[in-house]
Every structure is written in structure tokens, then in C-alpha cells.
C-alpha positions as protocol buffer text, in pm:
chain_id: "A"
residue {
  index: 1
  type: MET
  ca { x: -1713 y: -691 z: 5530 }
}
residue {
  index: 2
  type: SER
  ca { x: -1847 y: -765 z: 5182 }
}
residue {
  index: 3
  type: ALA
  ca { x: -1626 y: -870 z: 4891 }
}
residue {
  index: 4
  type: GLN
  ca { x: -1690 y: -535 z: 4721 }
}
residue {
  index: 5
  type: SER
  ca { x: -1581 y: -345 z: 5033 }
}
residue {
  index: 6
  type: ARG
  ca { x: -1267 y: -555 z: 5067 }
}
residue {
  index: 7
  type: HIS
  ca { x: -1185 y: -492 z: 4701 }
}
residue {
  index: 8
  type: ALA
  ca { x: -1229 y: -115 z: 4742 }
}
residue {
  index: 9
  type: THR
  ca { x: -1009 y: -119 z: 5054 }
}
residue {
  index: 10
  type: HIS
  ca { x: -742 y: -313 z: 4868 }
}
residue {
  index: 11
  type: ASP
  ca { x: -748 y: -64 z: 4579 }
}
residue {
  index: 12
  type: THR
  ca { x: -717 y: 228 z: 4817 }
}
residue {
  index: 13
  type: ALA
  ca { x: -422 y: 67 z: 4991 }
}
residue {
  index: 14
  type: ARG
  ca { x: -258 y: -11 z: 4655 }
}
residue {
  index: 15
  type: VAL
  ca { x: -292 y: 351 z: 4540 }
}
residue {
  index: 16
  type: ALA
  ca { x: -143 y: 470 z: 4871 }
}
residue {
  index: 17
  type: GLU
  ca { x: 153 y: 232 z: 4829 }
}
residue {
  index: 18
  type: ASP
  ca { x: 205 y: 352 z: 4470 }
}
residue {
  index: 19
  type: ARG
  ca { x: 208 y: 716 z: 4576 }
}
residue {
  index: 20
  type: ALA
  ca { x: 449 y: 642 z: 4860 }
}
residue {
  index: 21
  type: LEU
  ca { x: 685 y: 466 z: 4620 }
}
residue {
  index: 22
  type: PHE
  ca { x: 657 y: 754 z: 4373 }
}
residue {
  index: 23
  type: ALA
  ca { x: 726 y: 1005 z: 4647 }
}
residue {
  index: 24
  type: ARG
  ca { x: 1046 y: 823 z: 4739 }
}
residue {
  index: 25
  type: TYR
  ca { x: 1154 y: 790 z: 4375 }
}
residue {
  index: 26
  type: LEU
  ca { x: 1082 y: 1154 z: 4291 }
}
residue {
  index: 27
  type: ASN
  ca { x: 1271 y: 1266 z: 4601 }
}
residue {
  index: 28
  type: LYS
  ca { x: 1586 y: 1058 z: 4554 }
}
residue {
  index: 29
  type: ARG
  ca { x: 1565 y: 946 z: 4187 }
}
residue {
  index: 30
  type: ASP
  ca { x: 1700 y: 610 z: 4296 }
}
residue {
  index: 31
  type: PRO
  ca { x: 1723 y: 369 z: 3998 }
}
residue {
  index: 32
  type: VAL
  ca { x: 1617 y: 86 z: 4230 }
}
residue {
  index: 33
  type: ASP
  ca { x: 1286 y: 261 z: 4305 }
}
residue {
  index: 34
  type: ARG
  ca { x: 1240 y: 326 z: 3934 }
}
residue {
  index: 35
  type: GLU
  ca { x: 1290 y: -42 z: 3858 }
}
residue {
  index: 36
  type: MET
  ca { x: 1041 y: -134 z: 4130 }
}
residue {
  index: 37
  type: LEU
  ca { x: 784 y: 97 z: 3972 }
}
residue {
  index: 38
  type: VAL
  ca { x: 843 y: -54 z: 3629 }
}
residue {
  index: 39
  type: GLU
  ca { x: 799 y: -408 z: 3763 }
}
residue {
  index: 40
  type: ARG
  ca { x: 491 y: -303 z: 3957 }
}
residue {
  index: 41
  type: PHE
  ca { x: 313 y: -176 z: 3643 }
}
residue {
  index: 42
  type: LEU
  ca { x: 445 y: -425 z: 3388 }
}
residue {
  index: 43
  type: PRO
  ca { x: 111 y: -614 z: 3392 }
}
residue {
  index: 44
  type: LEU
  ca { x: -60 y: -292 z: 3280 }
}
residue {
  index: 45
  type: ALA
  ca { x: 182 y: -253 z: 2989 }
}
residue {
  index: 46
  type: ARG
  ca { x: 137 y: -619 z: 2893 }
}
residue {
  index: 47
  type: GLN
  ca { x: -242 y: -586 z: 2902 }
}
residue {
  index: 48
  type: LEU
  ca { x: -240 y: -283 z: 2674 }
}
residue {
  index: 49
  type: ALA
  ca { x: 6 y: -447 z: 2435 }
}
residue {
  index: 50
  type: ARG
  ca { x: -221 y: -751 z: 2404 }
}
residue {
  index: 51
  type: ARG
  ca { x: -516 y: -526 z: 2329 }
}
residue {
  index: 52
  type: TYR
  ca { x: -339 y: -398 z: 2018 }
}
residue {
  index: 53
  type: GLN
  ca { x: -173 y: -724 z: 1919 }
}
residue {
  index: 54
  type: ARG
  ca { x: -200 y: -825 z: 1554 }
}
residue {
  index: 55
  type: PRO
  ca { x: -139 y: -1164 z: 1391 }
}
residue {
  index: 56
  type: ASP
  ca { x: 141 y: -1019 z: 1176 }
}
residue {
  index: 57
  type: GLU
  ca { x: 300 y: -815 z: 1455 }
}
residue {
  index: 58
  type: PRO
  ca { x: 525 y: -996 z: 1709 }
}
residue {
  index: 59
  type: PHE
  ca { x: 390 y: -951 z: 2060 }
}
residue {
  index: 60
  type: ASP
  ca { x: 740 y: -909 z: 2204 }
}
residue {
  index: 61
  type: ASP
  ca { x: 798 y: -602 z: 1986 }
}
residue {
  index: 62
  type: LEU
  ca { x: 467 y: -452 z: 2088 }
}
residue {
  index: 63
  type: PHE
  ca { x: 528 y: -528 z: 2456 }
}
residue {
  index: 64
  type: GLN
  ca { x: 867 y: -359 z: 2434 }
}
residue {
  index: 65
  type: VAL
  ca { x: 703 y: -47 z: 2292 }
}
residue {
  index: 66
  type: ALA
  ca { x: 448 y: -54 z: 2574 }
}
residue {
  index: 67
  type: CYS
  ca { x: 733 y: -77 z: 2826 }
}
residue {
  index: 68
  type: VAL
  ca { x: 892 y: 233 z: 2673 }
}
residue {
  index: 69
  type: GLY
  ca { x: 560 y: 413 z: 2720 }
}
residue {
  index: 70
  type: LEU
  ca { x: 545 y: 292 z: 3079 }
}
residue {
  index: 71
  type: ILE
  ca { x: 895 y: 423 z: 3155 }
}
residue {
  index: 72
  type: ASN
  ca { x: 807 y: 759 z: 2999 }
}
residue {
  index: 73
  type: ALA
  ca { x: 494 y: 775 z: 3212 }
}
residue {
  index: 74
  type: ILE
  ca { x: 694 y: 701 z: 3528 }
}
residue {
  index: 75
  type: ASP
  ca { x: 949 y: 971 z: 3448 }
}
residue {
  index: 76
  type: ARG
  ca { x: 681 y: 1231 z: 3372 }
}
residue {
  index: 77
  type: PHE
  ca { x: 439 y: 1154 z: 3653 }
}
residue {
  index: 78
  type: SER
  ca { x: 392 y: 1406 z: 3929 }
}
residue {
  index: 79
  type: LEU
  ca { x: 228 y: 1356 z: 4267 }
}
residue {
  index: 80
  type: GLU
  ca { x: 59 y: 1689 z: 4216 }
}
residue {
  index: 81
  type: ARG
  ca { x: -173 y: 1512 z: 3972 }
}
residue {
  index: 82
  type: GLU
  ca { x: -477 y: 1410 z: 4172 }
}
residue {
  index: 83
  type: VAL
  ca { x: -512 y: 1084 z: 3982 }
}
residue {
  index: 84
  type: ALA
  ca { x: -386 y: 732 z: 4022 }
}
residue {
  index: 85
  type: PHE
  ca { x: -72 y: 657 z: 3823 }
}
residue {
  index: 86
  type: SER
  ca { x: -250 y: 393 z: 3614 }
}
residue {
  index: 87
  type: SER
  ca { x: -499 y: 655 z: 3495 }
}
residue {
  index: 88
  type: TYR
  ca { x: -209 y: 871 z: 3381 }
}
residue {
  index: 89
  type: ALA
  ca { x: -4 y: 585 z: 3236 }
}
residue {
  index: 90
  type: VAL
  ca { x: -272 y: 430 z: 3012 }
}
residue {
  index: 91
  type: PRO
  ca { x: -294 y: 717 z: 2758 }
}
residue {
  index: 92
  type: THR
  ca { x: 84 y: 755 z: 2762 }
}
residue {
  index: 93
  type: ILE
  ca { x: 142 y: 387 z: 2685 }
}
residue {
  index: 94
  type: LEU
  ca { x: -134 y: 381 z: 2424 }
}
residue {
  index: 95
  type: GLY
  ca { x: 15 y: 689 z: 2261 }
}
residue {
  index: 96
  type: GLU
  ca { x: 350 y: 512 z: 2230 }
}
residue {
  index: 97
  type: ILE
  ca { x: 184 y: 203 z: 2080 }
}
residue {
  index: 98
  type: LYS
  ca { x: -15 y: 408 z: 1830 }
}
residue {
  index: 99
  type: ARG
  ca { x: 295 y: 604 z: 1734 }
}
residue {
  index: 100
  type: TYR
  ca { x: 477 y: 275 z: 1676 }
}
residue {
  index: 101
  type: PHE
  ca { x: 201 y: 151 z: 1445 }
}
residue {
  index: 102
  type: ARG
  ca { x: 185 y: 484 z: 1267 }
}
residue {
  index: 103
  type: ASP
  ca { x: 556 y: 545 z: 1211 }
}
residue {
  index: 104
  type: ARG
  ca { x: 728 y: 206 z: 1209 }
}
residue {
  index: 105
  type: THR
  ca { x: 497 y: -61 z: 1070 }
}
residue {
  index: 106
  type: TRP
  ca { x: 343 y: 88 z: 756 }
}
residue {
  index: 107
  type: SER
  ca { x: 514 y: -23 z: 436 }
}
residue {
  index: 108
  type: VAL
  ca { x: 360 y: 263 z: 238 }
}
residue {
  index: 109
  type: ARG
  ca { x: 326 y: 609 z: 384 }
}
residue {
  index: 110
  type: VAL
  ca { x: -32 y: 735 z: 415 }
}
residue {
  index: 111
  type: PRO
  ca { x: -166 y: 1046 z: 593 }
}
residue {
  index: 112
  type: ARG
  ca { x: -142 y: 1025 z: 970 }
}
residue {
  index: 113
  type: ASP
  ca { x: -513 y: 1082 z: 1032 }
}
residue {
  index: 114
  type: LEU
  ca { x: -591 y: 801 z: 789 }
}
residue {
  index: 115
  type: GLN
  ca { x: -347 y: 572 z: 970 }
}
residue {
  index: 116
  type: ASP
  ca { x: -518 y: 645 z: 1302 }
}
residue {
  index: 117
  type: LEU
  ca { x: -862 y: 581 z: 1153 }
}
residue {
  index: 118
  type: ALA
  ca { x: -740 y: 259 z: 990 }
}
residue {
  index: 119
  type: LEU
  ca { x: -627 y: 131 z: 1332 }
}
residue {
  index: 120
  type: LYS
  ca { x: -963 y: 225 z: 1487 }
}
residue {
  index: 121
  type: VAL
  ca { x: -1150 y: 54 z: 1205 }
}
residue {
  index: 122
  type: GLU
  ca { x: -940 y: -261 z: 1237 }
}
residue {
  index: 123
  type: ARG
  ca { x: -1009 y: -285 z: 1611 }
}
residue {
  index: 124
  type: ALA
  ca { x: -1378 y: -213 z: 1552 }
}
residue {
  index: 125
  type: VAL
  ca { x: -1402 y: -488 z: 1292 }
}
residue {
  index: 126
  type: THR
  ca { x: -1239 y: -736 z: 1533 }
}
residue {
  index: 127
  type: ASP
  ca { x: -1474 y: -639 z: 1819 }
}
residue {
  index: 128
  type: LEU
  ca { x: -1782 y: -653 z: 1597 }
}
residue {
  index: 129
  type: ASP
  ca { x: -1678 y: -990 z: 1456 }
}
residue {
  index: 130
  type: LEU
  ca { x: -1674 y: -1132 z: 1808 }
}
residue {
  index: 131
  type: ALA
  ca { x: -1996 y: -962 z: 1913 }
}
residue {
  index: 132
  type: LEU
  ca { x: -2202 y: -1031 z: 1601 }
}
residue {
  index: 133
  type: HIS
  ca { x: -2048 y: -1365 z: 1497 }
}
residue {
  index: 134
  type: ARG
  ca { x: -2030 y: -1236 z: 1139 }
}
residue {
  index: 135
  type: LYS
  ca { x: -1858 y: -973 z: 932 }
}
residue {
  index: 136
  type: PRO
  ca { x: -1989 y: -626 z: 1024 }
}
residue {
  index: 137
  type: THR
  ca { x: -2143 y: -396 z: 765 }
}
residue {
  index: 138
  type: ILE
  ca { x: -1997 y: -59 z: 677 }
}
residue {
  index: 139
  type: ASP
  ca { x: -2279 y: 116 z: 864 }
}
residue {
  index: 140
  type: GLU
  ca { x: -2206 y: -88 z: 1177 }
}
residue {
  index: 141
  type: ILE
  ca { x: -1838 y: 0 z: 1156 }
}
residue {
  index: 142
  type: CYS
  ca { x: -1926 y: 368 z: 1107 }
}
residue {
  index: 143
  type: ALA
  ca { x: -2143 y: 363 z: 1419 }
}
residue {
  index: 144
  type: LYS
  ca { x: -1862 y: 197 z: 1615 }
}
residue {
  index: 145
  type: VAL
  ca { x: -1585 y: 443 z: 1520 }
}
residue {
  index: 146
  type: GLY
  ca { x: -1802 y: 752 z: 1465 }
}
residue {
  index: 147
  type: ALA
  ca { x: -1692 y: 817 z: 1107 }
}
residue {
  index: 148
  type: GLU
  ca { x: -1856 y: 865 z: 768 }
}
residue {
  index: 149
  type: PRO
  ca { x: -1890 y: 567 z: 530 }
}
residue {
  index: 150
  type: GLU
  ca { x: -1651 y: 725 z: 278 }
}
residue {
  index: 151
  type: ASP
  ca { x: -1385 y: 765 z: 547 }
}
residue {
  index: 152
  type: VAL
  ca { x: -1430 y: 408 z: 669 }
}
residue {
  index: 153
  type: LEU
  ca { x: -1400 y: 271 z: 315 }
}
residue {
  index: 154
  type: GLU
  ca { x: -1085 y: 477 z: 262 }
}
residue {
  index: 155
  type: ALA
  ca { x: -942 y: 348 z: 590 }
}
residue {
  index: 156
  type: LEU
  ca { x: -1014 y: -13 z: 492 }
}
residue {
  index: 157
  type: GLU
  ca { x: -839 y: 45 z: 161 }
}
residue {
  index: 158
  type: ALA
  ca { x: -545 y: 214 z: 334 }
}
residue {
  index: 159
  type: SER
  ca { x: -502 y: -93 z: 556 }
}
residue {
  index: 160
  type: GLY
  ca { x: -365 y: -265 z: 250 }
}
residue {
  index: 161
  type: ALA
  ca { x: -60 y: -39 z: 276 }
}
residue {
  index: 162
  type: TYR
  ca { x: 27 y: -175 z: 620 }
}
residue {
  index: 163
  type: ARG
  ca { x: 231 y: -466 z: 490 }
}
residue {
  index: 164
  type: ALA
  ca { x: 407 y: -493 z: 154 }
}
residue {
  index: 165
  type: THR
  ca { x: 415 y: -831 z: -17 }
}
residue {
  index: 166
  type: SER
  ca { x: 710 y: -947 z: -222 }
}
residue {
  index: 167
  type: LEU
  ca { x: 649 y: -983 z: -594 }
}
residue {
  index: 168
  type: GLN
  ca { x: 821 y: -1321 z: -564 }
}
residue {
  index: 169
  type: THR
  ca { x: 539 y: -1451 z: -342 }
}
residue {
  index: 170
  type: PRO
  ca { x: 368 y: -1756 z: -499 }
}
residue {
  index: 171
  type: TRP
  ca { x: 37 y: -1677 z: -667 }
}
residue {
  index: 172
  type: GLY
  ca { x: -157 y: -1916 z: -442 }
}
residue {
  index: 173
  type: ALA
  ca { x: -89 y: -2120 z: -132 }
}
residue {
  index: 174
  type: ASP
  ca { x: -144 y: -2446 z: -322 }
}
residue {
  index: 175
  type: ASP
  ca { x: -4 y: -2324 z: -654 }
}
residue {
  index: 176
  type: ASP
  ca { x: 272 y: -2552 z: -777 }
}
residue {
  index: 177
  type: SER
  ca { x: 303 y: -2385 z: -1117 }
}
residue {
  index: 178
  type: GLY
  ca { x: 575 y: -2148 z: -1000 }
}
residue {
  index: 179
  type: ASP
  ca { x: 370 y: -1838 z: -1084 }
}
residue {
  index: 180
  type: THR
  ca { x: 431 y: -1538 z: -858 }
}
residue {
  index: 181
  type: LEU
  ca { x: 244 y: -1215 z: -787 }
}
residue {
  index: 182
  type: GLY
  ca { x: 490 y: -1038 z: -1015 }
}
residue {
  index: 183
  type: ASP
  ca { x: 359 y: -1244 z: -1307 }
}
residue {
  index: 184
  type: ALA
  ca { x: 19 y: -1080 z: -1263 }
}
residue {
  index: 185
  type: ILE
  ca { x: 146 y: -725 z: -1298 }
}
residue {
  index: 186
  type: GLY
  ca { x: 34 y: -560 z: -1618 }
}
residue {
  index: 187
  type: VAL
  ca { x: 284 y: -446 z: -1879 }
}
residue {
  index: 188
  type: GLU
  ca { x: 277 y: -163 z: -2124 }
}
residue {
  index: 189
  type: GLU
  ca { x: 53 y: -257 z: -2415 }
}
residue {
  index: 190
  type: ARG
  ca { x: 234 y: -160 z: -2732 }
}
residue {
  index: 191
  type: GLY
  ca { x: -37 y: -295 z: -2960 }
}
residue {
  index: 192
  type: PHE
  ca { x: -235 y: 29 z: -2949 }
}
residue {
  index: 193
  type: ALA
  ca { x: 54 y: 231 z: -3090 }
}
residue {
  index: 194
  type: LEU
  ca { x: 114 y: -34 z: -3355 }
}
residue {
  index: 195
  type: ALA
  ca { x: -252 y: -22 z: -3454 }
}
residue {
  index: 196
  type: GLU
  ca { x: -232 y: 354 z: -3500 }
}
residue {
  index: 197
  type: ASP
  ca { x: 87 y: 319 z: -3704 }
}
residue {
  index: 198
  type: ARG
  ca { x: -72 y: 50 z: -3918 }
}
residue {
  index: 199
  type: ALA
  ca { x: -374 y: 268 z: -3989 }
}
residue {
  index: 200
  type: THR
  ca { x: -148 y: 559 z: -4081 }
}
residue {
  index: 201
  type: VAL
  ca { x: 62 y: 343 z: -4314 }
}
residue {
  index: 202
  type: GLU
  ca { x: -246 y: 202 z: -4484 }
}
residue {
  index: 203
  type: HIS
  ca { x: -370 y: 555 z: -4547 }
}
residue {
  index: 204
  type: VAL
  ca { x: -47 y: 696 z: -4691 }
}
residue {
  index: 205
  type: MET
  ca { x: 9 y: 384 z: -4904 }
}
residue {
  index: 206
  type: ARG
  ca { x: -267 y: 515 z: -5129 }
}
residue {
  index: 207
  type: VAL
  ca { x: -24 y: 756 z: -5294 }
}
residue {
  index: 208
  type: ILE
  ca { x: 186 y: 478 z: -5451 }
}
residue {
  index: 209
  type: THR
  ca { x: 97 y: 226 z: -5721 }
}
residue {
  index: 210
  type: PRO
  ca { x: -12 y: -134 z: -5657 }
}
residue {
  index: 211
  type: ARG
  ca { x: 322 y: -262 z: -5791 }
}
residue {
  index: 212
  type: GLU
  ca { x: 514 y: -29 z: -5556 }
}
residue {
  index: 213
  type: ARG
  ca { x: 301 y: -147 z: -5262 }
}
residue {
  index: 214
  type: GLU
  ca { x: 375 y: -508 z: -5354 }
}
residue {
  index: 215
  type: VAL
  ca { x: 749 y: -440 z: -5376 }
}
residue {
  index: 216
  type: LEU
  ca { x: 748 y: -271 z: -5035 }
}
residue {
  index: 217
  type: ARG
  ca { x: 546 y: -557 z: -4886 }
}
residue {
  index: 218
  type: LEU
  ca { x: 789 y: -816 z: -5017 }
}
residue {
  index: 219
  type: ARG
  ca { x: 1085 y: -617 z: -4890 }
}
residue {
  index: 220
  type: PHE
  ca { x: 968 y: -506 z: -4546 }
}
residue {
  index: 221
  type: ALA
  ca { x: 699 y: -764 z: -4459 }
}
residue {
  index: 222
  type: GLU
  ca { x: 833 y: -1077 z: -4628 }
}
residue {
  index: 223
  type: ASP
  ca { x: 1197 y: -968 z: -4581 }
}
residue {
  index: 224
  type: LEU
  ca { x: 1300 y: -1079 z: -4929 }
}
residue {
  index: 225
  type: THR
  ca { x: 1618 y: -958 z: -5098 }
}
residue {
  index: 226
  type: GLN
  ca { x: 1601 y: -721 z: -5392 }
}
residue {
  index: 227
  type: ALA
  ca { x: 1705 y: -1004 z: -5625 }
}
residue {
  index: 228
  type: GLU
  ca { x: 1427 y: -1227 z: -5495 }
}
residue {
  index: 229
  type: ILE
  ca { x: 1174 y: -946 z: -5534 }
}
residue {
  index: 230
  type: GLY
  ca { x: 1290 y: -888 z: -5891 }
}
residue {
  index: 231
  type: GLU
  ca { x: 1224 y: -1253 z: -5973 }
}
residue {
  index: 232
  type: ARG
  ca { x: 876 y: -1227 z: -5819 }
}
residue {
  index: 233
  type: VAL
  ca { x: 763 y: -913 z: -6005 }
}
residue {
  index: 234
  type: GLY
  ca { x: 967 y: -963 z: -6323 }
}
residue {
  index: 235
  type: VAL
  ca { x: 1211 y: -670 z: -6304 }
}
residue {
  index: 236
  type: SER
  ca { x: 1582 y: -632 z: -6245 }
}
residue {
  index: 237
  type: GLN
  ca { x: 1741 y: -586 z: -5903 }
}
residue {
  index: 238
  type: MET
  ca { x: 1837 y: -229 z: -6000 }
}
residue {
  index: 239
  type: GLN
  ca { x: 1475 y: -149 z: -6084 }
}
residue {
  index: 240
  type: VAL
  ca { x: 1363 y: -295 z: -5752 }
}
residue {
  index: 241
  type: SER
  ca { x: 1612 y: -68 z: -5574 }
}
residue {
  index: 242
  type: ARG
  ca { x: 1483 y: 235 z: -5764 }
}
residue {
  index: 243
  type: ILE
  ca { x: 1117 y: 143 z: -5693 }
}
residue {
  index: 244
  type: ILE
  ca { x: 1186 y: 111 z: -5320 }
}
residue {
  index: 245
  type: ARG
  ca { x: 1382 y: 437 z: -5304 }
}
residue {
  index: 246
  type: GLN
  ca { x: 1127 y: 640 z: -5498 }
}
residue {
  index: 247
  type: SER
  ca { x: 817 y: 499 z: -5329 }
}
residue {
  index: 248
  type: VAL
  ca { x: 963 y: 545 z: -4980 }
}
residue {
  index: 249
  type: ALA
  ca { x: 1057 y: 903 z: -5065 }
}
residue {
  index: 250
  type: ARG
  ca { x: 703 y: 972 z: -5188 }
}
residue {
  index: 251
  type: LEU
  ca { x: 551 y: 818 z: -4875 }
}
residue {
  index: 252
  type: ARG
  ca { x: 772 y: 1033 z: -4650 }
}
residue {
  index: 253
  type: ALA
  ca { x: 683 y: 1347 z: -4840 }
}
residue {
  index: 254
  type: TYR
  ca { x: 313 y: 1273 z: -4816 }
}
residue {
  index: 255
  type: ALA
  ca { x: 333 y: 1189 z: -4445 }
}
residue {
  index: 256
  type: ALA
  ca { x: 521 y: 1514 z: -4378 }
}
residue {
  index: 257
  type: VAL
  ca { x: 242 y: 1728 z: -4520 }
}
residue {
  index: 258
  type: ALA
  ca { x: -46 y: 1522 z: -4382 }
}
residue {
  index: 259
  type: ASP
  ca { x: -254 y: 1744 z: -4154 }
}
residue {
  index: 260
  type: GLU
  ca { x: -499 y: 1670 z: -3877 }
}
residue {
  index: 261
  type: ASP
  ca { x: -793 y: 1642 z: -4115 }
}
residue {
  index: 262
  type: VAL
  ca { x: -624 y: 1363 z: -4311 }
}
residue {
  index: 263
  type: LEU
  ca { x: -541 y: 1170 z: -3994 }
}
residue {
  index: 264
  type: ALA
  ca { x: -895 y: 1223 z: -3862 }
}
residue {
  index: 265
  type: GLU
  ca { x: -1031 y: 1020 z: -4155 }
}
residue {
  index: 266
  type: VAL
  ca { x: -882 y: 710 z: -3995 }
}
residue {
  index: 267
  type: GLY
  ca { x: -975 y: 820 z: -3641 }
}
residue {
  index: 268
  type: ILE
  ca { x: -628 y: 931 z: -3535 }
}
residue {
  index: 269
  type: ALA
  ca { x: -567 y: 1256 z: -3345 }
}
residue {
  index: 270
  type: ALA
  ca { x: -257 y: 1438 z: -3460 }
}
């Protein structure tokens, strides 16, 4: 008998033993038989878990999920199915693993179909890396997973949502400066609003005299007291107070009636 014939005979005998064990379990629902079935097909669960193993995903967690799928397959299997149990169990176990990746491991929620495609793309990239000994192109990935380039690019981008990174993470592996990722986050730029305000002020300042502008500059830009301003411009403190009060009132009145055409002269939309 050839090696191939012996292998086929062994497989046939194994399938017959599996069906006999299932028949006994389904008839009596004995927990001992169930445990025997689980132990018998644990290598299958382990093999499928390793197929989907990721560097950032503990294998033990993934193997446990595969075992849950195996137990579900055992409980749902029927001898009326004219297939070997392994043929029935594989999609059940894989479904449990994919559901685990889809529902438990993503830090940011993305559409389910995009999650599934992202997993396919990741596996395809790994397989193509090994086969081509280089990074695959987008077209090669598309051919592997049967998707459009736009969908593959979206899936690759969505993969970034799989794991969240703490903002306290150091900026670089060899960075001793103490900078973190949070230091690179942009902040609201208030300079634009200040630039607009400055342009508006410069425009409305035209309605007051040069001396009034100088008094306001010394008061609000240089932060001098009214007495100090009086010494600078040669007037009394009371006159400085009156100049500030009157010029500010005139500026407010002018700004209140300024319309869109006036603001448009300095490039500002009302």
C-alpha cells in the first residue's frame, strides 16, 4: 500500500471515529464526551488562532476565542450534515475570531465592512511580503483581496484605528528630551483673530486725532498712568482722562455704524 493510500485510509478511519464520538455525545449529552471532542479538535483551533495572530495581540487571548468557536461548533453540529466536523468547524471558529477582532480590539469604532476589509488587507500584505520579499503595491493588494484601490487605501487608513496610543508616549524611541506625542498636537491659533482685530482698530483709529491716538497708545499699549501720559504730552491728568473718554466713545460710535463695505476695505468679512 502506498503512502498516499495509507494516508487516505487513516483519514477515513479518523472521520468515522469522530462521527461515532459525536453520535454518542448527541445521544447522551455526556460532558465527558464533549470534553473529549474539544481535546480532539484543539489543534485545529490552535492552528486557526495562529493564522490570525498579530504582534500586538496576545496569542493566548486569540486561542481562547478560537476555543469558544470550537465549543460552539461542537454544540451546533449535527450528524445529518454530510460533511466532516472539521469542515463545519473552520468557518465557525473563524467567524468567532473575526467577531473578536471586529468588536473587541478596535480602539476607534469604524464601519463593520471596513473592519472586515482592513483585516483582509492586513493578512494580504503579510502574505505578499513573504511571497515577494518586498512591500506589495496597492494594485497587488487589490488583486489579492478583490477590492478597488480606493477601498484598499481606506482600509489601510482605518487600520490606524485598531490601537490607540497614549498622548504621554515619548516622541521617539531614542528621544531623551522628554517630548511626548501630546506635544505635537496643534492648538487653536489665536493670531488670526488678533490680526483681524488689529486691522479693524487701525481702520477706526482714523476718526481720532494724532494726539488722541498717541494718548491711547501710551495708555493701552505702553500701560502708562494718566499722570505719566500727561507729562509726556504736556497736559494735565484731568485732560488726559477727558481725551481717553472722548476718543474711546468716538471710536465705539464709529465701529457701531461701520458696515460691510467699510470692513471690506481692509479685507474683513462682516
